[in-house]
N, C-alpha and C positions, 0 to 999 in steps of 0.2 A: 504494500500500500504506500503510495507516494504522499507527500505533504498535501498536494492539491486534492487528494481523495479523502482527507480527514477534515473534521470540523475544528474550529478554534478551541472548543472545549476538549476535544480528543487530544489535540496537541498540548494543551495546558496540563490536563490531568492524566492522560494516557491510561495506563493500567493501574494507576494508583487508586482511583475512585471510579471504577467502571459503572456502577449504578448511578452515581451522580452525573456522569457524562451522558448516560442513556436518558435520564430524566430531563436534563438540559436540552439535549438534541431533539428528543422525540416529543416531549410534552411542552416545554417552554417555547422552543423555536419551531417545533413541528406542528403543534396544535394551537397554542395561544397566539403566537405571532401570525399564524395563517388565517385567523378569524377576522377577515377584513370587511364583514358586512356592516359593522357599526364603527370600527376604527380602522383606518388605513394603516399600512406599515409606517408611513410618514408620521401620522398622528401618534402611533404607538412609540415611535422613536422620540418624539417631543415629550410625551408623558414619561418615558423611561429616563431620559436625560435629566429632566427636572426632578424626578424622584431620587435619582442617584445624588444629585447636588444637595437636595434637601436632607438626605440621610447621611451626607458626608462621605459617600462611597466614590470618591474622586478617581481612584485607581480603575474602576470599571468604565470610566468615561473614555479611556484609551481605546476601547472597542466600540462604545456606543456613539461617540461623536462621529467617527467615520461611517458607521452604519447609518446614522441619521442623515448624513450628507448623501449617501448612496440611496436612501429611501426618499429623497426629494427635499429635505430641509436645506435652507440656505445658511451660510455662515451668519448673516445678519439675524435670521430667526433664532439660531442657537444662542447668539450673544444676547439678544433681547430676552429670551426665555430665562437665561441664567441671571441676567440683571433683575428681571421681575421677581424671580424666586428668592433673590437676596433679601428682600424685605420680609419674607416669611420664614426663611430657613437660616439666615445669618450671613452677615457680610463676609466673614472669613471663608466660609464654604464657597461663596460665589467668587471671591478673589482666587481661590485655589482652582476652581473650575475654569474661570476665564483665562488664567495663566496657562493651564493645560490646553485649552481650546486654541489659544494663540499659537502655541507650539505645533499643535496638530494641523492647523490651517496653513502654517508656513511650509509644511512638507510638500 
């Protein structure tokens, strides 16, 4: 199996936590993210990014900001969403998220 045949979670967790990998790939990204009747992948990305910022899970934004861009969010929409959530989740979390977003956008 080549790297392109594996999911990001398979590459991250591999054989260490196969049940977790399976749940992530099949349930979270296989079933939840594919339910586009009410929320598009773009909208799910926006909700996910702001939820991660609000909870201080900045490390996960390394994957979800590029995913959001791929799902149709613009850089300006991501910056505005993080700025908006700063007033509800805390300024330091937003600063950390915007710093990371700036680095990711520069790539």
